[in-house]
C-alpha positions in Angstrom: 60.0 50.5 -43.5 57.6 47.6 -43.8 56.1 45.7 -40.7 54.7 42.2 -40.9 51.9 42.1 -38.4 50.8 39.1 -36.3 47.3 37.5 -36.4 46.0 39.9 -39.0 46.5 43.1 -37.1 46.0 46.3 -38.9 47.5 49.8 -38.5 46.2 51.9 -35.6 47.1 55.3 -34.2 50.1 55.2 -31.9 48.2 57.5 -29.5 45.6 54.8 -29.0 48.2 52.1 -28.5 50.2 54.3 -26.1 47.1 55.2 -24.0 46.3 51.4 -23.7 49.9 50.7 -22.6 50.0 53.5 -20.1 46.8 52.2 -18.5 48.1 48.7 -18.3 51.5 49.9 -16.9 49.8 51.9 -14.1 47.6 49.0 -13.1 50.8 46.9 -12.9 52.7 49.5 -11.0 50.0 50.3 -8.4 47.8 47.3 -8.4 50.2 44.5 -9.5 47.9 43.4 -12.3 49.8 41.5 -15.0 49.6 43.5 -18.3 47.6 41.8 -21.1 48.7 42.0 -24.7 46.0 42.3 -27.4 46.3 40.3 -30.6 44.8 43.1 -32.6 44.5 46.8 -31.7 42.2 47.9 -34.5 40.7 47.1 -37.9 39.7 49.2 -40.8 40.0 52.8 -41.9 38.9 54.6 -38.8 41.3 52.8 -36.5 44.3 54.3 -38.3 43.3 57.8 -37.1 43.9 59.1 -33.6 40.9 60.0 -31.4 41.3 63.6 -32.4 41.5 62.7 -36.1 38.4 60.6 -35.8 36.6 63.6 -34.2 37.6 65.8 -37.1 36.5 63.2 -39.7 33.2 62.9 -38.0 32.6 66.7 -38.3 33.7 66.8 -42.0 31.8 63.7 -43.2 28.4 62.1 -42.8 27.9 59.1 -40.6 26.8 57.1 -43.7 29.9 58.0 -45.6 32.2 57.0 -42.8 30.3 53.8 -42.2 30.7 52.9 -45.9 34.4 53.8 -45.9 35.0 51.7 -42.8 33.2 48.8 -44.2 35.1 48.8 -47.5 38.5 49.2 -45.8 37.7 46.4 -43.3 37.2 43.8 -46.1 39.8 40.9 -45.9 42.9 41.9 -47.9 41.7 45.4 -48.6 44.4 47.9 -49.3 42.0 50.9 -49.4 43.2 52.2 -46.1 46.8 52.0 -47.2 46.4 53.6 -50.6 44.0 56.4 -50.1 42.3 58.6 -47.4 39.3 60.8 -47.3 41.7 63.7 -47.7 43.0 62.5 -51.1 42.4 65.9 -52.7 44.7 67.5 -50.1 47.4 64.9 -50.1 50.0 67.1 -51.9 49.4 69.9 -49.4 49.5 67.4 -46.5 52.8 66.0 -47.8 54.4 69.4 -48.0 53.3 70.3 -44.5 54.6 67.0 -43.2 58.0 67.6 -44.9 58.3 71.1 -43.3 57.5 69.6 -39.8 60.0 66.8 -40.3 62.8 69.3 -41.2 61.9 71.4 -38.1 61.9 68.3 -35.9 65.3 67.2 -37.2 66.8 70.6 -36.4 65.3 70.6 -32.9 66.5 67.0 -32.3 70.0 68.0 -33.5 70.1 70.9 -31.1 68.8 68.8 -28.2 71.4 66.1 -28.7 74.2 68.7 -28.9 73.1 70.1 -25.5 72.9 66.7 -24.0 76.3 65.5 -25.4 78.0 65.6 -22.0 75.2 63.5 -20.3 75.8 59.9 -19.4 73.6 57.2 -20.9 71.6 57.0 -17.7 71.2 60.8 -17.5 70.1 60.9 -21.1 67.6 58.1 -20.5 66.1 59.8 -17.5 65.8 63.1 -19.4 63.8 61.2 -22.1 61.5 59.6 -19.4 61.0 63.0 -17.8 59.8 64.3 -21.2 57.5 61.3 -21.5 55.9 62.2 -18.1 55.2 65.7 -19.3 53.9 64.6 -22.7 51.5 62.0 -21.2 50.6 63.9 -18.1 46.9 64.2 -19.1 46.6 60.4 -19.6 48.4 59.7 -16.4 46.1 62.0 -14.4 43.0 60.5 -16.0 44.0 56.9 -15.4 45.3 57.5 -11.9 42.1 59.3 -11.0 40.2 56.1 -12.1 42.4 54.2 -9.6 41.7 56.8 -6.8 45.2 58.1 -7.0 46.9 61.3 -8.2 49.9 62.4 -10.1 51.7 62.8 -6.8 51.6 59.0 -6.4 53.3 58.7 -9.7 56.0 61.2 -8.9 56.6 59.4 -5.6 58.1 56.7 -7.8 61.1 59.1 -8.1 63.6 59.1 -11.0 64.5 55.4 -10.8 60.9 54.2 -10.5 59.6 56.4 -13.3 62.4 55.4 -15.6 61.5 51.7 -14.9 57.8 52.5 -15.6 58.5 54.1 -19.0 61.0 51.4 -20.0 58.4 48.7 -19.5 55.9 50.4 -21.9 56.7 48.7 -25.3 56.0 51.6 -27.7 57.7 54.2 -25.5 60.7 52.0 -24.9 61.0 51.3 -28.6 60.9 55.1 -29.3 63.4 56.1 -26.6 66.1 53.4 -27.1 66.6 53.9 -30.9 66.4 57.7 -30.4 69.2 57.5 -27.8 71.2 55.2 -30.1 70.8 57.6 -33.0 71.7 60.6 -30.9 75.1 59.0 -30.0 76.1 58.3 -33.6 77.9 61.6 -34.0 79.1 60.9 -37.5 75.5 60.7 -38.7 73.4 63.8 -39.1 69.8 63.5 -37.9 67.5 63.1 -40.9 64.1 64.6 -41.5 62.6 61.2 -42.1 63.9 60.0 -38.7 60.8 61.2 -36.9 58.5 59.1 -39.1 60.8 56.1 -39.0 60.9 56.2 -35.2 57.2 56.5 -34.9 56.7 53.4 -37.1 59.4 51.5 -35.2 57.7 52.2 -31.9 54.6 50.3 -33.1 56.2 47.7 -35.4 58.9 46.3 -33.3 56.9 45.3 -30.2 53.8 44.2 -32.1 55.1 42.6 -35.3 56.9 39.4 -36.1 59.1 40.9 -38.7 60.1 44.5 -39.8 62.0 45.5 -42.9 64.1 48.6 -42.2 67.2 50.5 -43.3 70.6 49.1 -42.2 71.0 51.9 -39.7 67.8 51.1 -37.9 68.5 47.4 -38.0 71.8 48.0 -36.1 69.9 50.2 -33.6 67.2 47.6 -33.0 69.8 44.8 -32.6 72.4 46.7 -30.5 69.7 48.1 -28.1 68.4 44.6 -27.6 64.9 45.4 -28.7 64.7 42.7 -31.4 65.6 40.1 -28.8 63.3 41.6 -26.1 60.2 41.6 -28.3 61.2 38.5 -30.4 61.1 40.5 -33.6 63.0 39.5 -36.8 64.7 42.5 -38.4 65.8 42.5 -42.0 66.8 45.0 -44.7 66.0 43.2 -47.9 62.4 42.5 -49.1 63.6 39.3 -50.7 64.2 38.0 -47.2 60.6 38.7 -46.2 58.8 35.8 -48.0 60.1 33.0 -45.8 58.8 34.9 -42.8 55.4 35.3 -44.3 55.2 31.6 -45.2 56.4 30.2 -41.9 54.3 29.7 -38.8 55.7 31.3 -35.6 54.8 31.3 -32.0 52.8 34.2 -30.6 54.9 37.2 -29.6 53.4 37.3 -26.1 
């Protein structure tokens, strides 16, 4: 999968993007503030790691080394942050661990979709959004507290309101909808790489002009309406990418 970012945007941790989106969505839901869409989430090496990852890096490396790494990777056109990491010596072990986790995730996802097979589309979607509420409970509590509210206020939205809330968060919606689409393609086994593909789609589709994906994910993006909703071109052939890189397009938001 290859995303084509808008306005020079760089890779950034999904957790950082999602926290930003949740904060914006809560302000919209409870204070009616119109969400703003940043042109760039982050630049350079350190922005590609989550907050927890940055904390670990800070413990393992000196401030001077991290400053140097960040400066090098932030240079215009630099590929440093895409080609290497400060954990290069452990890349093989890291890849093996990731492969094992991906296989475990695929098995768990296969089991879950089997148990949800009799659910309607709406029931399935609400189950996904209930899971989102649990996974992001800490962020919800923190942000609601800053607004002098509590998690009870959020739960008062009830099933319909909470589903609407999560559906309006770009990266969450772009994770949930292709996942639901995939889980209903019963002739296709869930693949270990799906978890990484979905994580990349969640960021790429809402915030990039063009994404290059496998044919299956192109169908998923088009048939769920995500491509149209976020004004994202979806292609499967790298040869089709050049015209998109050369042409000027209107901002996504």
